[in-house]
N, C-alpha and C positions, 0 to 999 in steps of 0.2 A: 383494497379499493375497488373502487365500485364498474362496474364498464364503461356506463355513461363518464369516466373520471378520466377516461381512458386517454380522451379527444385533448385534455389536457399535459398531457404526458410530449413536452420541451428537449427532454434530454433525461439519459440513462446511464451509469454509474455502476461499475464494476468491478471488483475483487477480481485477480485473475486464480492464486492457488488455492484451492475448495469451492470454486464459484464456475468463473470459467471454463477454465482445466481441474480434471480427479488430478490431485497428485499423482494416485498410483498408476495411474494410464498415463501422466502428462502430453498426453495429444488432446488438441479437443472435438468435439463428432462434430461429424452434418451437419445434424440437426444445431446446435447449437451454430453453427456460421451463417445456417439457415437462419437462423434471426437476428443475431447480426445484418445480414444483410436486407429482411421484410421490414426490421425497426428503421436503419437507413434511411430504404425507398420511401417510410410512411415520415419522412423530415426533421425524425428524435438525436440530434445530436450522442454521439457516442465515447464513452469518454472511460479509462482505464484509467483504474485507481487500484495501486499496488506499494506494499515495498523495495519494490527494485530500482536499484536506479534506471537513467534514461540510455545508460549501455548496456542496461539487464531487461530490457524491455522488450516481450514476446512479441509476433510481428505474425498475422492470422490471413489463408491465403486466400484472396477476395474483401480482402476487410479493411478501410483504410479508417482507423480511430481516427478521432476530430480535436482531441483532446487529455493529457496524460496531467495524472496525477502519481506522480511520481517520489522518492523512498517517506511515504506514507506523508503527501503532500504538503513536502518540506518545498520540491519541486515543483511548480507546474505550468505545462506548456503546450504550445498548440505548434505544429510544423511551424512557421511561421517567427512565431517572441515568445518568451516568456513572459508568467500571467503574473506567476511570487513566486518570491524566492527568498528563504528564512533557510536558511543556515547556521549550525549549532556555533556557538561566541569561539572566539578562539580563546577565551583564556579556558573555555573550559575544558576546551577537544586535547589542549594543555597537558589540566589536571587529572583529566581522564585517562589519560597514555601514562602517563605519575604513578597516577593510585595502582591500574592495572599492572604495573609494573613490580611494584611493592606488593602483592602478592602471588609474580610468579604469570599473571596472565597477559598475552596478548593482543592486539590493539586488530583491527582491519579500519584504515580510516574508505571512506570512499564521498567522493566529489559527483561532477555530470560526466565525465568520460570514462571516468573509471579509480580506479586506488590501491590502495597496495598494503601490507598485513607490518609491524615489526617483529614477525612471525608467527609461530602454529603451534596449540597443543589440542587434545584428543577430543576435546568437547569442541573446539571453535573447529575441525574440519570432518563432524561427523555426520553436518549436516549440509552443509558447503566448502565448495571449490575457494579456495582463500590463494592468492595472489600475494607469495612473500620476498621483500625485494631484497635483494643483497644485502643491497647498500641504501635502509631506511634513516632518508635524512626529513625529520624530521620538522627543520626550519622551513626546508625548502619545498615541505606539504601545504606547509601550512599557509606560503604563499597562496592556494586553491583555497577555495571557497568545502568544508567539509557537513556534507548535509545529513551526513548518519555512519555511525560508528556500530561494528560488530566486535561483539566480543563473549568467548564460552566460559560460563560462569554458572552459577548456583546460586539459589533467596538469598542466604546465608551471605551471598559477594556484593551482593547490591549496594547496599551502606555504605560500602570499600570502598569502592569503583565510584562511587556518585559524592563520596566524601567533598568539602569543598567546594563543589558545583552547584549553582542556580543556574543556570539554563541550556542544562539538559534531564533529558530521564531515559529512564529504564523498558522497552516495552521486550514482555515476554515473549513468546511467540513459541519456546521451546522448552523445557525444565533446564536441561545441560549450556543453551546459548542467548542470547539478546542481544536487539538493539538495543541504539543509542540514541537517543533525535532529538530536535529542539522539545524544549517544556513547551513550550507555548503553539504548537503545534504538534496539530491530529488530522488526518483526514477528515473530516468535521470543517476546518478550519479551511481544506482546499476547494472542496465542496462549496461554499459561499463565497470563495472567489473568484472561483468560475460560474455560479451561479452573477456574480455581479460585469463581471463578463461578456455575460452574453446578453445580460438585464433581465431574466430573467426572477418569477415566482421561486419561493418554496413546494408548492406547490404544483411547479412544472416537471418538477423532479421525482425519478424511482431512482434509487440504492439495492444491489442485490449484494450480499457480502455471507461473510462464512467465522471469520476469528476476528477476537475480541477487539483490535485494534482498526477492524469495520463497523465497530460498534457506532460509533462519533457520526460516523458519515447515514447510518441509518436514521439517526438523530436529526441529522443536516437538511430530508429532502422531506417533501411532503409524503409520500410512502416509503417507508423503506423494508426489504425483505428478505430475511436469512434464508435461504439453504437449509435445506433438510437434513441435510451434514452438520448443520453448522453447530457451534457450542452454547448451549443453555442459556450462556448470557449473551448473545446474541439475539437466541431467540425472543429473548424475556423484556425488549423492545422490541421489538421488529412491530410493525403495524401485520405486517400477512405471515408467511411462512410456508415453503415452495418444496421441490421437493430433490432430493439424494442427486449434487453433480455425474452421479455415476448415470444415474437415473434420464438426463437432462430435463429436469427441473424447471430449468427460467426457461425452456420455449415453452414446456403443458401448460407457465404461469401465464405468459406472454397467448399465447390461443387463449389461453381461458380470459382472460380479460379484455380482448379483441384491442390489442395492441400490435399484435403483427395477424 
């Protein structure tokens, strides 16, 4: 991004883990807090774009985000209203639970206020705390919208889990587990919904990310910035690459580009 283009930026999208927060330290740095404060002072809308659900969205001291893309943008909202709701079709949720059960894999179903699993295995539990329901009432859970599912699995199990499923897809974030999200949704879709909501153009937006699920988001904005710690496929589509999250890469990039 050219420095003279900084004045055109009206909104900034941020992934959380590996972007705003170092996954090893698990805390946001003072420099990143300063960056967010200055961006907001400069009139830039702050958007958090995460795979987490609304009930797991983190808060940072002194920072009020304006809008949230949760569940990889399947559920987008401000503090006052829901902007976009894109749950997994109910018939696909049912098929996935049944398919996973056949290969002895428990599944976690997540909605706006929380969720629960019909069991847990070593893969599902390895990186996430799983709320196992004593009485997993599938029909009752189906009364609520399911925006994301999580299952412990390996790549060779994907086809079995998604057998006869048209409206959902697997988003792998680890070799031993995966998120299942709407087939027609991703962070890029959420970005476009948010830009429409604020009546902004693509060129008015900048986004920062590090993981494969951030690729569509970086492509949907005028300036997509990959973290120094980003995966190679993310860096390949980015317009720019900033420093590592552990080295306050976003702070230095925003200073260099005149955003703060």
